[in-house]
C-alpha positions in Angstrom: 7.0 -12.2 -53.7 3.1 -11.1 -53.2 2.5 -14.5 -52.3 5.4 -14.2 -49.8 4.2 -11.3 -48.1 0.3 -12.1 -48.1 1.4 -15.1 -46.0 3.8 -13.5 -43.9 0.9 -10.9 -42.8 -1.7 -13.3 -42.3 1.0 -15.6 -40.0 1.5 -11.7 -38.0 -2.4 -11.1 -38.0 -3.0 -14.5 -36.4 -0.6 -14.0 -34.2 -2.1 -10.5 -33.2 -5.0 -12.6 -32.9 -3.8 -14.8 -30.3 -2.1 -12.4 -28.3 -4.9 -10.3 -27.5 -7.4 -13.6 -26.9 -4.3 -14.2 -24.4 -4.5 -10.6 -22.4 -6.8 -11.6 -20.1 -5.5 -15.1 -18.9 -2.5 -13.0 -18.5 -4.4 -10.5 -16.3 -5.3 -13.2 -14.6 -1.8 -15.0 -14.2 -0.5 -15.7 -10.3 1.8 -12.8 -9.3 2.6 -14.7 -6.1 0.6 -17.3 -3.3 0.0 -16.3 0.1 0.9 -17.9 3.0 -1.9 -16.7 5.6 -5.0 -15.1 5.1 -4.9 -11.0 4.4 -7.4 -9.3 5.4 -8.5 -7.0 2.7 -12.2 -6.2 4.2 -12.9 -2.4 4.4 -13.9 -2.3 8.0 -11.1 -4.4 8.7 -8.8 -1.9 7.7 -10.0 1.1 8.6 -10.3 -0.2 12.4 -7.3 -2.1 12.8 -3.5 -3.2 11.8 -4.5 -6.4 9.3 -2.1 -8.5 7.0 -3.3 -7.1 3.8 -2.5 -3.5 4.8 0.9 -4.6 6.1 1.7 -6.3 2.5 0.6 -3.1 1.0 2.2 -0.7 3.0 5.5 -3.1 3.3 5.7 -3.2 -0.6 5.5 0.7 -0.4 8.5 0.9 1.9 10.5 -1.6 0.0 9.9 0.1 -3.4 11.1 3.5 -2.0 14.0 2.6 0.3 11.7 4.9 2.8 12.0 4.9 6.4 8.3 4.2 6.8 5.2 3.6 4.7 1.7 4.9 5.2 -1.2 4.6 3.4 -4.8 5.6 4.4 -7.3 2.5 4.3 -9.5 5.1 2.2 -7.3 4.6 -0.8 -7.4 1.1 -0.4 -10.6 -0.1 -2.6 -10.0 -4.0 -1.7 -13.2 -5.3 0.2 -12.4 -9.0 0.5 -10.2 -11.4 2.2 -7.6 -13.6 0.4 -7.9 -17.5 2.2 -4.0 -18.8 2.8 -2.7 -20.6 -0.2 -5.0 -18.1 -2.6 -3.1 -17.0 -5.4 -3.0 -12.9 -6.2 -3.2 -11.5 -9.5 -2.7 -8.5 -11.3 -6.5 -8.2 -11.4 -6.7 -8.2 -8.5 -3.8 -6.0 -7.2 -5.9 -2.9 -9.8 -8.7 -4.2 -8.0 -7.0 -2.9 -4.4 -5.3 -0.1 -5.2 -6.7 1.2 -8.7 -5.7 5.0 -8.6 -3.0 6.1 -6.2 0.8 6.8 -6.5 3.7 6.0 -4.5 4.8 9.3 -3.4 7.8 10.2 -1.1 8.0 12.5 1.6 10.5 14.3 4.5 9.2 14.7 7.2 10.9 15.6 11.2 9.9 13.2 13.7 8.2 15.4 15.1 6.0 15.7 11.8 5.9 12.4 11.6 4.0 12.2 15.1 2.3 15.0 13.7 1.2 13.3 11.0 0.7 9.4 12.6 -2.0 11.7 15.2 -4.1 12.8 12.5 -4.3 9.4 10.7 -5.7 8.2 14.0 -7.8 10.9 15.1 -10.9 9.4 14.3 -10.2 6.4 15.7 -13.1 3.9 16.1 -15.3 5.5 13.5 -14.1 4.0 10.4 -13.8 6.2 8.0 -10.9 6.5 5.2 -8.1 8.4 7.7 -7.1 4.8 9.7 -3.4 4.0 8.3 -1.8 0.6 7.4 2.0 0.9 8.1 4.6 -0.2 7.9 8.4 0.9 9.5 6.7 2.2 12.7 4.8 0.2 15.9 2.8 2.4 18.4 0.4 1.6 21.0 -2.6 4.1 21.1 -5.0 5.0 23.5 -8.5 5.2 22.0 -9.6 7.0 25.4 -7.7 9.8 24.7 -8.6 12.8 22.6 -7.7 13.5 19.2 -4.2 14.5 18.7 -3.3 13.2 22.5 -3.7 9.3 21.2 0.3 7.5 20.6 1.4 6.6 23.8 4.7 4.6 22.6 6.2 4.9 19.2 9.1 3.2 17.8 10.6 3.2 14.2 12.1 0.3 12.6 13.0 -0.8 16.1 14.2 2.6 17.7 13.1 5.8 19.1 11.6 8.3 17.5 13.5 11.1 17.2 11.7 14.7 17.2 14.5 16.8 15.0 15.8 13.9 13.0 14.9 13.7 9.2 12.3 10.7 8.1 11.4 8.9 4.8 8.0 8.4 4.2 6.3 6.6 1.9 3.1 7.5 1.3 -0.2 7.2 -0.8 -0.3 10.3 -3.0 -4.1 10.8 -1.8 -2.3 12.2 1.7 -0.7 15.1 0.0 -3.8 16.8 -0.6 -5.6 19.5 0.6 -6.2 20.0 4.3 -4.4 15.8 4.1 -1.3 15.3 6.6 1.0 15.6 4.4 0.0 18.5 2.1 2.9 20.5 3.6 5.7 17.9 3.8 9.2 18.3 1.4 8.2 16.5 -1.9 10.6 13.9 -2.8 8.6 12.6 -5.0 6.1 13.7 -6.3 2.3 11.9 -8.1 3.3 13.1 -11.3 7.0 10.7 -11.3 5.1 8.2 -8.4 4.5 4.4 -9.5 1.5 3.3 -9.5 0.6 2.0 -6.1 -1.1 -1.4 -8.3 2.3 -1.6 -10.1 4.1 -1.2 -6.7 2.4 -4.1 -4.7 2.6 -6.3 -8.0 6.2 -6.2 -8.2 6.5 -6.7 -4.5 4.0 -10.1 -4.6 6.2 -11.2 -8.0 9.3 -10.7 -5.7 8.2 -12.6 -3.1 6.7 -15.3 -4.5 5.2 -16.7 -1.3 3.5 -14.1 0.2 4.4 -14.2 4.3 3.2 -11.5 6.3 0.5 -11.5 9.5 -0.8 -8.8 11.5 2.6 -8.8 13.5 1.4 -5.9 16.1 2.4 -3.0 14.9 -0.6 -0.8 15.6 -2.1 -1.8 19.5 -5.7 -0.4 20.6 -6.7 0.1 23.8 -10.3 1.3 23.9 
């Protein structure tokens, strides 16, 4: 009986060791493949629409079922471009979004417009405020003063309605003090929000082939 137990324990030990050894390989296994190049360079993310920013915003919108998704470029820690036909791994999604959670808030159209104006308030300065978006198309005039830069905006193809309530998916740091969503009605807070890296990984896994470009969601006139 003792011999049988010993053999069983030895077998389990070997299996456990094999799983531990396989850990890094599992983390590097592909979630999906890029069809087009995805620009995740920090300078690009903080100055204009990028394909990688669109992938992240799409993932947030899809996971939450929200009308709009917003993520400030400072929450995206990637600083690389993924070539077309590249395999994307969990290690890369974790590196791109190491800290944030997916939160959901409700805003009126007027409040959403103010949040967007805030996000593009330091246009051209390359700081972490610049937004990557999904569900929104807008034209910005970089020559206008802060708070007056959005010339045209649509939400999912329809005109923005100032009095309507919109559900917004966002990065958790946008709820911080002095952040654009600090006073928003919170539907899902950071305490219950899914890690942004997991949101992105799940989206890529579901899509298999990530066919995303810079679609003209953010047009800037300087």
